[in-house]
N, C-alpha and C positions, 0 to 999 in steps of 0.2 A: 154778255159777262160772263167771264172766263170762269169754268167750276177750282173751286177750290176742292182737290182731292187730296185723300189720304191727309188730311187735317185730321185734327180730334173732333172736331166739332160736325165737322163733315160726317165723321162716323156713327158718331154720335146720335146725328140725326137718323141716321139710317136704322140702329140699334131702336132707339123710338118710332118708327116708321113699322117695325117689324111687331115691335110689341103692341103695336095698335092693330096687328091684322087677325091676329086672335079673337076683336071683339067681333069678326063674323063668320066665327065658328061656332056650329051651332052644335058639336058635340061636348059637353060640359059633365057625362059621367062619369070623369075621374080616373080613366081607365090606363092604365100604367103602361107605357109601350119603351120600345128599347130607346127611346132617348134620353129615358127617365134618369137621373140620381139617386142614388141611395139617398142622401141628404144635398142641404143646398149648398152651392159650393160657396168661399167666404171671400171671393173676389168678386165685384160686380161687373157684370156683363159687361158693359162698359170696358173698364179696366182690362178685362179681359182681350176682350177684341181689340184695344188697340195694340196691346203685347203680343200677341197671336200676328197679328197683322206685319208690326215692325218682325217678329223674328221670322215669321216666313219670309217675307220679302218679297211680299206682291204688287204688281202692279197696282196704278193708281185706279185701274179699271176693274178693279176687282171687289172691293166695297161696295159698287151696284151691280155687281153678277149677282153678288151673295142677296140680294134682295129681289132681285127677279128672281131666283130660283127659290125664295122661301116664298114668295108670293104663289109662284106656281103652284109650290109644295102645299100650304096651304087649300088650295082652288081645290086642287084636285083628291086631297086626301083630309077629308072632315074629322078623321080620326088623330090628326096633331094637332096637337095643345102646346102654347107657346105659354111655359110661364119657368117660375124660377130654376126648377127642377130638369127642364130640356133644353133651355134658350143657349147653354152654354155647350152641349154636343151639336145642337142643332147649326150653331155659328160657327163651329169648327170644322164639319164635316164640310156644309157648304163653301164655306173658306175654300177649306183644301181644293175640294172639287173645281170651284171656280179657278182659281192658279191653274191645276191642272188644265182647264177646257182653256186658258184666254195666254197664259205666260207662256214662253218660251223655256224657260228652265223653272225646275222646282225640283225640292227634298225628296228625300223617301218618306215614305208613311213612317218607320221607325222613327225618324227627325218628328215628322208631324206630331206622332203619339208621344214621344217622351217631355214636347214642347205643349203640346195640349192637354197635358196630363190627366192620359187615359192608356191603356193597353195598347199594343200594337192588333191585336185580336180583336178588342172591342172596336176600336178604328175603321178595320178593316170591314168587319162586318155591318158598321153604323152607314161606311161610305155606300157598300154595294146595295146596303138599304134604301139609302136614299137616293141612288140610280135607278132603282125599282120602280120607286115611288114618283119619280119623274118620266118612268117611263123612256129612259134612257135619254128624253129631246133636252138637250144644251145648248141648242142654236138659239144664237141671241142676234136678231139683225139691228142694222144700225138705228132705225126709224125706235125702236123699242127702246133700244139704250141710251137712246135721245132725250124719248119720252119721261122714263125713272130719272134719268140726271137732272132736267128742268125741274122735275118736281122736287126731288133731294135740294138743288139748289135754292128754288124759291123758298124752303123751310128755313135755309143756311143765315140767306140772307133778309130773313123777316123774324 
């Protein structure tokens, strides 16, 4: 079965998986984090992510890489909460990191900040914090990538 990559349905399935990762998080004491917005964004996370994937010209592999990074982040950092106030910023930063990690060409952080609707200073701060939370470990082997891709495709085709 050939994967459907950078298709809206494919990307939306990844968002649904990411939202479900929060169920395993045991910290529900509503601590504000660096990733919390002051108010809930008016754009849905599904629309937001599909727009930034298009504007950022990410490779087809990036959405899968974002899911892998998010899964690692949640497993290692129990104070990360995924909700309507954090999901947009987490998706934005992890997408940028995935692009920088995987793609041969990428834009400037100013471009990403402008199109992601955050300031450059905020984007830089969020990026460095995510990298620290991931312990700077970004490597993804083929076997792990294929495992996540298989999981996504199974949900897309069912």
